[in-house]
KEMAR-198661 format. One record per residue (C-alpha): x, y, z; residue number from 1. Coordinates in steps of 0.05 Angstrom, whole numbers, plus 5000, padded with zeros to 4 digits. Layout:
<recs>
(rec (X, Y, Z), NUM)
...
</recs>
This chain:
<recs>
(rec (3430, 6871, 9340), 1)
(rec (3394, 6945, 9327), 2)
(rec (3321, 6938, 9295), 3)
(rec (3349, 6986, 9235), 4)
(rec (3397, 6928, 9218), 5)
(rec (3343, 6871, 9232), 6)
(rec (3292, 6906, 9170), 7)
(rec (3349, 6918, 9130), 8)
(rec (3369, 6850, 9144), 9)
(rec (3292, 6829, 9127), 10)
(rec (3288, 6869, 9070), 11)
(rec (3357, 6833, 9039), 12)
(rec (3332, 6769, 9050), 13)
(rec (3262, 6788, 9020), 14)
(rec (3289, 6814, 8957), 15)
(rec (3328, 6753, 8944), 16)
(rec (3269, 6699, 8963), 17)
(rec (3227, 6751, 8905), 18)
(rec (3288, 6749, 8863), 19)
(rec (3284, 6674, 8872), 20)
(rec (3210, 6656, 8860), 21)
(rec (3212, 6695, 8794), 22)
(rec (3271, 6651, 8772), 23)
(rec (3232, 6590, 8786), 24)
(rec (3164, 6613, 8761), 25)
(rec (3202, 6635, 8684), 26)
(rec (3236, 6568, 8684), 27)
(rec (3164, 6534, 8689), 28)
(rec (3135, 6572, 8639), 29)
(rec (3189, 6568, 8595), 30)
(rec (3184, 6489, 8605), 31)
(rec (3107, 6491, 8591), 32)
(rec (3118, 6527, 8527), 33)
(rec (3172, 6469, 8498), 34)
(rec (3118, 6426, 8512), 35)
(rec (3074, 6424, 8452), 36)
(rec (3007, 6392, 8495), 37)
(rec (3007, 6439, 8550), 38)
(rec (2965, 6502, 8537), 39)
(rec (2996, 6562, 8545), 40)
(rec (2966, 6617, 8590), 41)
(rec (2976, 6688, 8565), 42)
(rec (3023, 6710, 8624), 43)
(rec (3068, 6651, 8595), 44)
(rec (3060, 6673, 8520), 45)
(rec (3076, 6742, 8528), 46)
(rec (3138, 6728, 8561), 47)
(rec (3155, 6677, 8520), 48)
(rec (3147, 6721, 8462), 49)
(rec (3196, 6777, 8501), 50)
(rec (3246, 6724, 8508), 51)
(rec (3244, 6692, 8450), 52)
(rec (3308, 6707, 8396), 53)
(rec (3290, 6715, 8317), 54)
(rec (3321, 6645, 8290), 55)
(rec (3391, 6659, 8250), 56)
(rec (3355, 6612, 8185), 57)
(rec (3313, 6670, 8177), 58)
(rec (3364, 6729, 8163), 59)
(rec (3403, 6681, 8112), 60)
(rec (3392, 6683, 8040), 61)
(rec (3385, 6615, 7999), 62)
(rec (3442, 6597, 7963), 63)
(rec (3439, 6585, 7886), 64)
(rec (3423, 6529, 7856), 65)
(rec (3481, 6496, 7821), 66)
(rec (3485, 6506, 7747), 67)
(rec (3472, 6438, 7707), 68)
(rec (3498, 6473, 7648), 69)
(rec (3574, 6501, 7638), 70)
(rec (3553, 6557, 7601), 71)
(rec (3510, 6573, 7652), 72)
(rec (3565, 6577, 7707), 73)
(rec (3604, 6606, 7665), 74)
(rec (3555, 6655, 7654), 75)
(rec (3548, 6665, 7736), 76)
(rec (3622, 6689, 7731), 77)
(rec (3625, 6736, 7681), 78)
(rec (3665, 6799, 7709), 79)
(rec (3679, 6838, 7646), 80)
(rec (3620, 6864, 7629), 81)
(rec (3596, 6929, 7665), 82)
(rec (3608, 6985, 7636), 83)
(rec (3625, 6962, 7575), 84)
(rec (3567, 7013, 7537), 85)
(rec (3551, 7021, 7462), 86)
(rec (3619, 7002, 7431), 87)
(rec (3625, 6995, 7353), 88)
(rec (3699, 6955, 7351), 89)
(rec (3656, 6909, 7398), 90)
(rec (3597, 6911, 7362), 91)
(rec (3634, 6896, 7291), 92)
(rec (3657, 6830, 7330), 93)
(rec (3591, 6809, 7359), 94)
(rec (3564, 6823, 7282), 95)
(rec (3612, 6767, 7257), 96)
(rec (3606, 6711, 7314), 97)
(rec (3528, 6730, 7299), 98)
(rec (3534, 6716, 7220), 99)
(rec (3581, 6652, 7233), 100)
(rec (3544, 6610, 7281), 101)
(rec (3580, 6549, 7264), 102)
(rec (3653, 6570, 7284), 103)
(rec (3629, 6579, 7357), 104)
(rec (3588, 6518, 7349), 105)
(rec (3650, 6484, 7318), 106)
(rec (3694, 6509, 7381), 107)
(rec (3654, 6492, 7435), 108)
(rec (3643, 6410, 7400), 109)
(rec (3717, 6416, 7411), 110)
(rec (3717, 6452, 7474), 111)
(rec (3664, 6407, 7505), 112)
(rec (3726, 6357, 7527), 113)
(rec (3767, 6416, 7567), 114)
(rec (3720, 6479, 7583), 115)
(rec (3696, 6450, 7656), 116)
(rec (3766, 6439, 7679), 117)
(rec (3791, 6510, 7649), 118)
(rec (3723, 6544, 7679), 119)
(rec (3734, 6516, 7751), 120)
(rec (3812, 6528, 7753), 121)
(rec (3791, 6599, 7737), 122)
(rec (3737, 6598, 7794), 123)
(rec (3792, 6583, 7835), 124)
(rec (3834, 6643, 7826), 125)
(rec (3770, 6695, 7818), 126)
(rec (3787, 6702, 7751), 127)
(rec (3742, 6728, 7704), 128)
(rec (3698, 6660, 7673), 129)
(rec (3702, 6702, 7603), 130)
(rec (3773, 6675, 7597), 131)
(rec (3740, 6608, 7588), 132)
(rec (3733, 6632, 7524), 133)
(rec (3803, 6655, 7504), 134)
(rec (3822, 6589, 7470), 135)
(rec (3766, 6603, 7427), 136)
(rec (3795, 6663, 7406), 137)
(rec (3866, 6628, 7406), 138)
(rec (3854, 6566, 7372), 139)
(rec (3784, 6557, 7361), 140)
(rec (3793, 6501, 7416), 141)
(rec (3839, 6451, 7379), 142)
(rec (3893, 6432, 7418), 143)
(rec (3928, 6423, 7354), 144)
(rec (3924, 6490, 7330), 145)
(rec (3997, 6517, 7297), 146)
(rec (3998, 6585, 7280), 147)
(rec (4060, 6622, 7225), 148)
(rec (4082, 6649, 7298), 149)
(rec (4113, 6573, 7316), 150)
(rec (4050, 6588, 7369), 151)
(rec (4017, 6519, 7392), 152)
(rec (3956, 6489, 7434), 153)
(rec (3896, 6510, 7469), 154)
(rec (3926, 6579, 7491), 155)
(rec (3977, 6587, 7427), 156)
(rec (4039, 6588, 7473), 157)
(rec (4102, 6611, 7423), 158)
(rec (4166, 6564, 7443), 159)
(rec (4202, 6620, 7485), 160)
(rec (4142, 6639, 7524), 161)
(rec (4122, 6563, 7538), 162)
(rec (4192, 6549, 7567), 163)
(rec (4185, 6613, 7616), 164)
(rec (4121, 6582, 7647), 165)
(rec (4155, 6505, 7647), 166)
(rec (4129, 6473, 7590), 167)
(rec (4174, 6430, 7561), 168)
(rec (4183, 6415, 7493), 169)
(rec (4221, 6357, 7459), 170)
(rec (4203, 6302, 7407), 171)
(rec (4159, 6266, 7446), 172)
(rec (4131, 6321, 7482), 173)
(rec (4105, 6393, 7482), 174)
(rec (4084, 6421, 7541), 175)
(rec (4037, 6476, 7501), 176)
(rec (3993, 6422, 7486), 177)
(rec (3992, 6393, 7544), 178)
(rec (3915, 6406, 7566), 179)
(rec (3919, 6422, 7647), 180)
(rec (4000, 6446, 7641), 181)
(rec (3978, 6496, 7587), 182)
(rec (3918, 6516, 7622), 183)
(rec (3962, 6536, 7684), 184)
(rec (4011, 6562, 7655), 185)
(rec (3961, 6625, 7609), 186)
(rec (3925, 6623, 7683), 187)
(rec (3999, 6637, 7714), 188)
(rec (4010, 6685, 7658), 189)
(rec (3952, 6725, 7655), 190)
(rec (3949, 6732, 7734), 191)
(rec (4030, 6764, 7719), 192)
(rec (4000, 6808, 7661), 193)
(rec (3939, 6829, 7706), 194)
(rec (3988, 6853, 7766), 195)
(rec (4036, 6888, 7714), 196)
(rec (3977, 6938, 7690), 197)
(rec (3950, 6952, 7755), 198)
(rec (3888, 6902, 7763), 199)
(rec (3869, 6921, 7686), 200)
(rec (3846, 6856, 7657), 201)
(rec (3825, 6892, 7573), 202)
(rec (3909, 6911, 7586), 203)
(rec (3921, 6845, 7605), 204)
(rec (3891, 6810, 7554), 205)
(rec (3926, 6860, 7495), 206)
(rec (3985, 6849, 7529), 207)
(rec (3975, 6772, 7528), 208)
(rec (3964, 6783, 7448), 209)
(rec (4017, 6834, 7429), 210)
(rec (4063, 6823, 7493), 211)
(rec (4072, 6870, 7557), 212)
(rec (4130, 6912, 7517), 213)
(rec (4082, 6929, 7469), 214)
(rec (4028, 6957, 7513), 215)
(rec (4079, 6992, 7552), 216)
(rec (4101, 7023, 7500), 217)
(rec (4036, 7053, 7482), 218)
(rec (4024, 7075, 7540), 219)
(rec (4079, 7114, 7558), 220)
(rec (4068, 7146, 7490), 221)
(rec (4002, 7169, 7504), 222)
(rec (4031, 7183, 7578), 223)
(rec (4080, 7237, 7542), 224)
(rec (4019, 7273, 7507), 225)
(rec (3974, 7268, 7550), 226)
(rec (3914, 7224, 7524), 227)
(rec (3879, 7170, 7562), 228)
(rec (3917, 7104, 7577), 229)
(rec (3861, 7053, 7582), 230)
(rec (3861, 6999, 7531), 231)
(rec (3812, 7034, 7486), 232)
(rec (3854, 7098, 7465), 233)
(rec (3910, 7064, 7460), 234)
(rec (3965, 7057, 7391), 235)
(rec (3957, 6979, 7387), 236)
(rec (3975, 6936, 7329), 237)
(rec (3912, 6923, 7288), 238)
(rec (3900, 6856, 7314), 239)
(rec (3906, 6870, 7378), 240)
(rec (3867, 6929, 7369), 241)
(rec (3815, 6871, 7354), 242)
(rec (3838, 6825, 7399), 243)
(rec (3804, 6844, 7459), 244)
(rec (3734, 6868, 7435), 245)
(rec (3734, 6793, 7406), 246)
(rec (3736, 6766, 7465), 247)
(rec (3683, 6811, 7496), 248)
(rec (3638, 6799, 7440), 249)
(rec (3630, 6730, 7438), 250)
(rec (3621, 6740, 7519), 251)
(rec (3562, 6775, 7494), 252)
(rec (3544, 6726, 7455), 253)
(rec (3551, 6670, 7502), 254)
(rec (3506, 6712, 7557), 255)
(rec (3441, 6715, 7504), 256)
(rec (3459, 6667, 7451), 257)
(rec (3384, 6665, 7433), 258)
(rec (3385, 6740, 7421), 259)
(rec (3438, 6728, 7357), 260)
(rec (3409, 6662, 7335), 261)
(rec (3462, 6615, 7360), 262)
(rec (3453, 6549, 7385), 263)
(rec (3493, 6534, 7435), 264)
(rec (3495, 6455, 7446), 265)
(rec (3490, 6437, 7530), 266)
(rec (3553, 6420, 7565), 267)
(rec (3544, 6384, 7622), 268)
(rec (3574, 6417, 7688), 269)
(rec (3620, 6355, 7710), 270)
(rec (3690, 6340, 7698), 271)
(rec (3699, 6308, 7628), 272)
(rec (3755, 6280, 7650), 273)
(rec (3802, 6250, 7703), 274)
(rec (3873, 6236, 7724), 275)
(rec (3895, 6172, 7715), 276)
(rec (3978, 6163, 7746), 277)
(rec (4017, 6126, 7707), 278)
(rec (4092, 6093, 7718), 279)
(rec (4113, 6063, 7659), 280)
(rec (4122, 6082, 7583), 281)
(rec (4052, 6068, 7547), 282)
(rec (4027, 6079, 7479), 283)
(rec (3954, 6119, 7470), 284)
(rec (3932, 6058, 7422), 285)
(rec (3943, 6007, 7476), 286)
(rec (3914, 6047, 7534), 287)
(rec (3858, 6062, 7484), 288)
(rec (3852, 5991, 7470), 289)
(rec (3844, 5961, 7544), 290)
(rec (3799, 6017, 7569), 291)
(rec (3747, 6017, 7511), 292)
(rec (3769, 6088, 7493), 293)
(rec (3767, 6117, 7428), 294)
(rec (3838, 6129, 7406), 295)
(rec (3823, 6193, 7376), 296)
(rec (3790, 6225, 7432), 297)
(rec (3849, 6200, 7480), 298)
(rec (3897, 6239, 7438), 299)
(rec (3845, 6299, 7439), 300)
(rec (3866, 6292, 7518), 301)
(rec (3933, 6281, 7523), 302)
(rec (3954, 6318, 7451), 303)
(rec (4024, 6337, 7482), 304)
(rec (4044, 6257, 7471), 305)
(rec (4065, 6283, 7406), 306)
(rec (4085, 6217, 7374), 307)
(rec (4018, 6178, 7414), 308)
(rec (4067, 6141, 7472), 309)
(rec (4088, 6170, 7535), 310)
(rec (4156, 6195, 7531), 311)
(rec (4186, 6253, 7559), 312)
(rec (4111, 6278, 7596), 313)
(rec (4087, 6272, 7667), 314)
(rec (4071, 6209, 7689), 315)
(rec (3989, 6209, 7682), 316)
(rec (3943, 6205, 7627), 317)
(rec (3875, 6247, 7621), 318)
(rec (3818, 6193, 7603), 319)
(rec (3745, 6206, 7600), 320)
(rec (3707, 6204, 7668), 321)
(rec (3672, 6146, 7656), 322)
(rec (3735, 6100, 7638), 323)
(rec (3783, 6117, 7689), 324)
(rec (3762, 6059, 7738), 325)
(rec (3765, 6007, 7683), 326)
(rec (3831, 6044, 7654), 327)
(rec (3862, 6036, 7726), 328)
(rec (3844, 5966, 7741), 329)
(rec (3872, 5942, 7677), 330)
(rec (3930, 5970, 7687), 331)
(rec (3947, 5943, 7755), 332)
(rec (3938, 5874, 7725), 333)
(rec (3982, 5886, 7655), 334)
(rec (4053, 5867, 7641), 335)
(rec (4092, 5936, 7614), 336)
(rec (4110, 5897, 7541), 337)
(rec (4024, 5890, 7531), 338)
(rec (4019, 5960, 7535), 339)
(rec (4084, 5979, 7486), 340)
(rec (4051, 5979, 7409), 341)
(rec (4096, 5929, 7365), 342)
(rec (4093, 5982, 7309), 343)
(rec (4157, 6037, 7310), 344)
(rec (4145, 6108, 7326), 345)
(rec (4106, 6142, 7264), 346)
(rec (4153, 6181, 7228), 347)
(rec (4154, 6256, 7213), 348)
(rec (4129, 6248, 7145), 349)
(rec (4061, 6211, 7134), 350)
(rec (4074, 6144, 7084), 351)
(rec (4157, 6157, 7086), 352)
(rec (4194, 6099, 7122), 353)
(rec (4263, 6114, 7154), 354)
(rec (4311, 6110, 7090), 355)
(rec (4261, 6159, 7059), 356)
(rec (4270, 6207, 7120), 357)
(rec (4341, 6199, 7118), 358)
(rec (4351, 6221, 7050), 359)
(rec (4306, 6280, 7074), 360)
(rec (4342, 6300, 7121), 361)
(rec (4413, 6326, 7128), 362)
(rec (4454, 6374, 7186), 363)
(rec (4509, 6420, 7195), 364)
(rec (4546, 6438, 7245), 365)
(rec (4563, 6509, 7253), 366)
(rec (4633, 6541, 7241), 367)
(rec (4661, 6601, 7257), 368)
(rec (4642, 6668, 7223), 369)
(rec (4586, 6624, 7191), 370)
(rec (4503, 6669, 7200), 371)
(rec (4438, 6637, 7190), 372)
(rec (4426, 6675, 7123), 373)
(rec (4499, 6645, 7092), 374)
(rec (4478, 6572, 7116), 375)
(rec (4411, 6586, 7088), 376)
(rec (4423, 6602, 7017), 377)
(rec (4492, 6550, 7014), 378)
(rec (4438, 6492, 7026), 379)
(rec (4383, 6522, 6990), 380)
(rec (4336, 6531, 7037), 381)
(rec (4297, 6594, 7071), 382)
(rec (4324, 6629, 7129), 383)
(rec (4247, 6620, 7166), 384)
(rec (4240, 6546, 7146), 385)
(rec (4314, 6541, 7178), 386)
(rec (4296, 6579, 7239), 387)
(rec (4231, 6526, 7244), 388)
(rec (4268, 6462, 7235), 389)
(rec (4317, 6490, 7296), 390)
(rec (4264, 6527, 7336), 391)
(rec (4301, 6586, 7336), 392)
(rec (4280, 6646, 7357), 393)
(rec (4328, 6700, 7325), 394)
(rec (4393, 6689, 7281), 395)
(rec (4445, 6676, 7334), 396)
(rec (4491, 6621, 7322), 397)
(rec (4542, 6581, 7367), 398)
(rec (4603, 6544, 7345), 399)
(rec (4593, 6475, 7340), 400)
(rec (4513, 6479, 7342), 401)
(rec (4491, 6423, 7297), 402)
(rec (4429, 6451, 7255), 403)
(rec (4384, 6404, 7219), 404)
(rec (4352, 6412, 7143), 405)
(rec (4300, 6378, 7099), 406)
(rec (4299, 6372, 7031), 407)
(rec (4246, 6416, 7009), 408)
(rec (4247, 6404, 6931), 409)
(rec (4187, 6388, 6896), 410)
(rec (4228, 6326, 6877), 411)
(rec (4226, 6299, 6947), 412)
(rec (4161, 6318, 6946), 413)
(rec (4137, 6275, 6898), 414)
(rec (4187, 6228, 6924), 415)
(rec (4143, 6229, 6992), 416)
(rec (4075, 6214, 6948), 417)
(rec (4089, 6160, 6908), 418)
(rec (4115, 6117, 6978), 419)
(rec (4052, 6134, 7003), 420)
(rec (4012, 6116, 6941), 421)
(rec (4055, 6049, 6945), 422)
(rec (4027, 6038, 7015), 423)
(rec (3962, 6030, 6992), 424)
(rec (3923, 6090, 7002), 425)
(rec (3885, 6128, 6953), 426)
(rec (3884, 6202, 6948), 427)
(rec (3824, 6238, 6946), 428)
(rec (3805, 6308, 6942), 429)
(rec (3748, 6336, 6989), 430)
(rec (3708, 6406, 6988), 431)
(rec (3691, 6434, 7053), 432)
(rec (3629, 6460, 7073), 433)
(rec (3602, 6496, 7118), 434)
(rec (3604, 6475, 7191), 435)
(rec (3658, 6433, 7173), 436)
(rec (3729, 6425, 7210), 437)
(rec (3792, 6393, 7216), 438)
(rec (3771, 6337, 7264), 439)
(rec (3693, 6333, 7223), 440)
(rec (3736, 6319, 7171), 441)
(rec (3780, 6269, 7189), 442)
(rec (3727, 6228, 7231), 443)
(rec (3687, 6229, 7164), 444)
(rec (3737, 6196, 7122), 445)
(rec (3770, 6151, 7191), 446)
(rec (3837, 6186, 7188), 447)
(rec (3876, 6216, 7238), 448)
(rec (3874, 6294, 7245), 449)
(rec (3951, 6311, 7256), 450)
(rec (3960, 6265, 7182), 451)
(rec (3908, 6311, 7149), 452)
(rec (3945, 6386, 7175), 453)
(rec (4008, 6345, 7151), 454)
(rec (3978, 6321, 7074), 455)
(rec (3950, 6397, 7071), 456)
(rec (4000, 6450, 7105), 457)
(rec (3983, 6512, 7081), 458)
(rec (3905, 6500, 7107), 459)
(rec (3890, 6538, 7169), 460)
(rec (3845, 6520, 7238), 461)
(rec (3786, 6558, 7218), 462)
(rec (3763, 6518, 7148), 463)
(rec (3734, 6562, 7100), 464)
(rec (3673, 6533, 7054), 465)
(rec (3700, 6511, 6986), 466)
(rec (3774, 6499, 7009), 467)
(rec (3794, 6436, 6976), 468)
(rec (3829, 6388, 7021), 469)
(rec (3873, 6331, 7006), 470)
(rec (3859, 6259, 7038), 471)
(rec (3891, 6183, 7037), 472)
(rec (3855, 6132, 7051), 473)
(rec (3851, 6057, 7050), 474)
(rec (3831, 6034, 6985), 475)
</recs>
C-alpha cells in the first residue's frame, strides 16, 4: 500500500472519529439539559438554544369561549351585516322594533323552546345565523300561526310548498307545524334559493317571501332596462320590499339590544328538547301526565299533531330535556292502553258534539261540467271558503271529486254557542293589554291556545292593545 493511500485512509479515519466524538458530546449535552438538577455550561446552553425548536403551542390562538347565551352565539354567526351602510328602509323597520319592544320579547319567549335547535341546524350548514330570526318575521315564533294564504307554522309554508318539501298534511298531522321537519324543510328551501340566485342571500330571502318567479321576473326587467339587479333596486311587491329590511333591522337590534332600549331575556345555550322514540299511538295528555310535563308545553313542542294524538306523524316526540329520561323509562313499563285517553278526539268546533257537526257539514260530488263558482253559489258559500275547506289552491275540479262544505249561516253559529253554553262554560270578554299574546292570554284563563284562536277567528297572531277577545271558561 502506498504512503499516499495510507495518508488518505488515516485522514478518513480521523474525520470519522471526529464526527463520532461530536455526536457523542452533543448527545451528552442534550441529556444534561433534559435533567433539571444538572447545571448547564455556557457551551451546552449555546448548543441547546440553537437546536431547540419553537413549541407549536406558541403559534396557536386561544379558541373563543363558548357562548353561554343563545343570543350571543347567534351574534357570532351573523353574516349579513357587512356593507349595509345607512339604509332608510332598514332604519324605518329598526325604529318600529325599538318602539315595540314587547313584540320581540313575546316572540323570544315563545321561541325560547326552539331557537337553540334552529341555530345548531344553521351552523351545521354554515348558513347566516340571522336566519334564526326569520320565524320572528314570519310567525312571531308561534308554531300555530296561520295566515290568509293558508300558510302555517313557524316558517309559514303554504300547502303546495309544504308538500314539495315532504311536509305531509292530513286531518291529524300537519308537517308544516312540525318543529324539526319544517325547520329542515325551510333550510332546504332557503339553500335552494341561495343557489338559484348565485349566492345572494338577500335575493334568496326575497324569493322566500314572494316566490322565485316574482324575483326572477323583476331581475329580467331590470336587465332589459340596464338597471342594477341587486335586491335594493328591484321592483318587488311592497310586502317583499319591507321583508328583507325587517330581518336586517331585527338582526341589528339583537346585535345591540341596549342601544335600542330592548331587553332580551337570556336563553340558555343548550338544547331545550330531546327526541324520544315511540312505537305506538298515544295521547299527548297521557304522555304529559306520566312524564310530569305541562300539557300545553308538550303541545307547543309537538304542534303538528292537530288532535293531540300521535296519528299520521313521525314515530317520535319532542320533550323537554329534563323530562326525556323519565318519559323513556315510563314508556318501557306502561301498557299501550294506558297511553290512550278515554275521551274521543276533539271535534273541529269546540263545544259541538258529533250530531251538531253532522248538521254543520255537507258534501258534494263533482259532476261533469261543474265549476267551483257554480257549486259555491248553489250551496250559498264563498268560493274562498270552499277552497279553504278542501285545501284547493286553484279552481280546477275532477269529475267524481267530493267537496266538503260547512254551514256558515248565523243560525249555525248560534247553535254552536248554545252548545258551548250548555257545556257549563261561561263567556268572558277580555280586553288585550300591552305585551299580551294569544299564548299569555290562554295561560291566564287556563284554556288552550287553539281554542282561543277558534273562538276569535278574526284575530291575528299579533294582538293589539284594546282588542276584545271572547273566552269561554268553566264556571
